C-alpha positions as CSV (number, residue, x, y, z in Angstrom):
1,Q,0.0,-0.1,0.1
2,V,1.3,3.4,-1.0
3,Q,1.1,6.3,1.3
4,L,1.4,9.8,0.3
5,V,2.0,12.7,2.7
6,E,1.7,16.4,1.8
7,S,3.1,19.2,3.6
8,G,4.0,22.8,3.1
9,G,0.7,24.4,3.0
10,G,-0.2,27.6,5.0
11,L,-1.4,31.1,4.8
12,V,0.6,33.6,2.6
13,Q,-0.3,36.9,1.3
14,A,-1.0,37.5,-2.4
15,G,2.3,37.8,-4.4
16,G,4.0,35.3,-1.8
17,S,5.4,31.9,-2.5
18,L,5.0,28.4,-1.0
19,R,6.6,25.1,-1.8
20,L,4.4,22.0,-1.4
21,S,5.9,18.5,-0.9
22,C,4.6,15.2,-1.3
23,A,6.4,12.2,0.3
24,A,5.8,8.6,-0.8
25,S,6.4,5.6,1.3
26,G,8.1,4.0,-1.5
27,N,9.9,4.2,-4.8
28,I,6.8,5.1,-6.8
29,F,7.3,8.6,-8.3
30,S,10.2,7.6,-10.7
31,I,8.3,5.2,-12.8
32,N,4.6,6.7,-12.6
33,P,3.0,9.9,-13.5
34,V,2.5,12.2,-10.5
35,A,0.2,15.2,-10.2
36,W,-1.1,17.9,-8.0
37,Y,-4.8,18.8,-7.8
38,R,-6.5,21.4,-5.8
39,Q,-10.1,21.6,-4.6
40,A,-11.6,25.1,-3.5
41,P,-14.7,25.2,-1.5
42,G,-17.7,24.5,-3.4
43,K,-15.8,23.5,-6.5
44,E,-14.6,20.4,-8.2
45,R,-11.2,19.1,-7.8
46,E,-9.1,20.2,-10.6
47,L,-5.6,19.3,-12.0
48,V,-3.0,21.9,-11.3
49,A,0.2,20.3,-12.7
50,A,1.5,16.8,-13.5
51,I,4.9,15.2,-14.4
52,S,5.5,12.0,-16.2
53,S,8.0,9.4,-15.6
54,G,9.9,10.9,-18.4
55,G,9.8,14.1,-16.8
56,S,7.4,15.9,-19.2
57,R,5.4,18.6,-17.4
58,N,1.8,19.9,-17.8
59,Y,0.2,22.7,-16.1
60,A,-3.3,24.2,-15.8
61,D,-3.6,27.6,-17.7
62,S,-4.3,29.3,-14.5
63,V,-0.9,28.5,-13.0
64,K,1.3,28.4,-16.0
65,G,4.4,30.7,-15.4
66,R,3.7,30.7,-11.8
67,F,3.9,27.1,-10.5
68,T,6.7,24.5,-11.1
69,I,6.2,20.7,-10.4
70,S,9.5,18.8,-9.8
71,R,10.5,15.3,-8.5
72,D,13.4,14.1,-6.4
73,N,13.5,10.3,-7.1
74,A,16.2,9.6,-4.5
75,K,14.0,11.2,-1.8
76,N,10.7,9.9,-3.2
77,T,9.4,13.4,-3.2
78,V,7.5,15.5,-5.5
79,Y,7.4,19.2,-5.1
80,L,4.9,22.0,-6.2
81,Q,6.6,25.5,-6.2
82,M,4.1,28.3,-6.1
83,N,5.0,31.6,-6.8
84,S,3.1,34.9,-7.3
85,L,0.2,33.5,-5.5
86,K,-3.3,34.7,-5.9
87,P,-6.4,34.6,-3.7
88,E,-8.1,32.4,-6.2
89,D,-5.2,29.8,-5.6
90,T,-6.8,29.2,-2.2
91,A,-7.7,25.5,-1.8
92,V,-6.8,22.2,-0.5
93,Y,-3.9,20.7,-2.6
94,Y,-3.7,16.9,-3.1
95,C,-0.9,14.9,-4.4
96,N,-1.9,12.0,-6.8
97,V,0.1,9.1,-8.3
98,V,-1.3,6.4,-10.6
99,R,0.6,3.1,-10.5
100,V,0.7,2.4,-14.4
101,V,0.9,-1.4,-14.1
102,T,-2.3,-1.8,-12.0
103,G,-4.3,1.4,-12.7
104,V,-4.5,2.0,-9.2
105,S,-4.5,5.7,-8.1
106,Y,-3.2,6.9,-4.8
107,W,-4.0,10.3,-3.0
108,G,-2.6,12.2,-0.2
109,Q,-4.6,13.7,2.7
110,G,-4.4,17.2,1.3
111,T,-2.6,20.4,2.7
112,Q,-4.5,23.7,2.9
113,V,-3.2,26.9,1.0
114,T,-4.9,30.1,1.9
115,V,-3.9,33.2,0.1
116,S,-5.0,36.6,1.5
117,S,-5.6,39.7,-0.5
């Protein structure tokens, strides 16, 4: 069973930065696609950023140029660097990994990000 633990959320003023971390219980990130999602109150969960096993990155239009997803395979950790934060970035952020060989999707417990205006 894979466990994902997010950290790094908090309260920040608009224009500020945060770095989220997602640590896995095993070596799963290096060979499977990983993504960050977020869910704001009253809204559906949405994809924020994703990184493939080969290192290709995709971003939601709303965060392009401001957020960067990266991976440290040696530490079994994925990061989301968030710069120039806006109040509309306020949400619970979740880490997700899909084990390709089984199709099983794993989620972390989420970390709250609040951006004040």
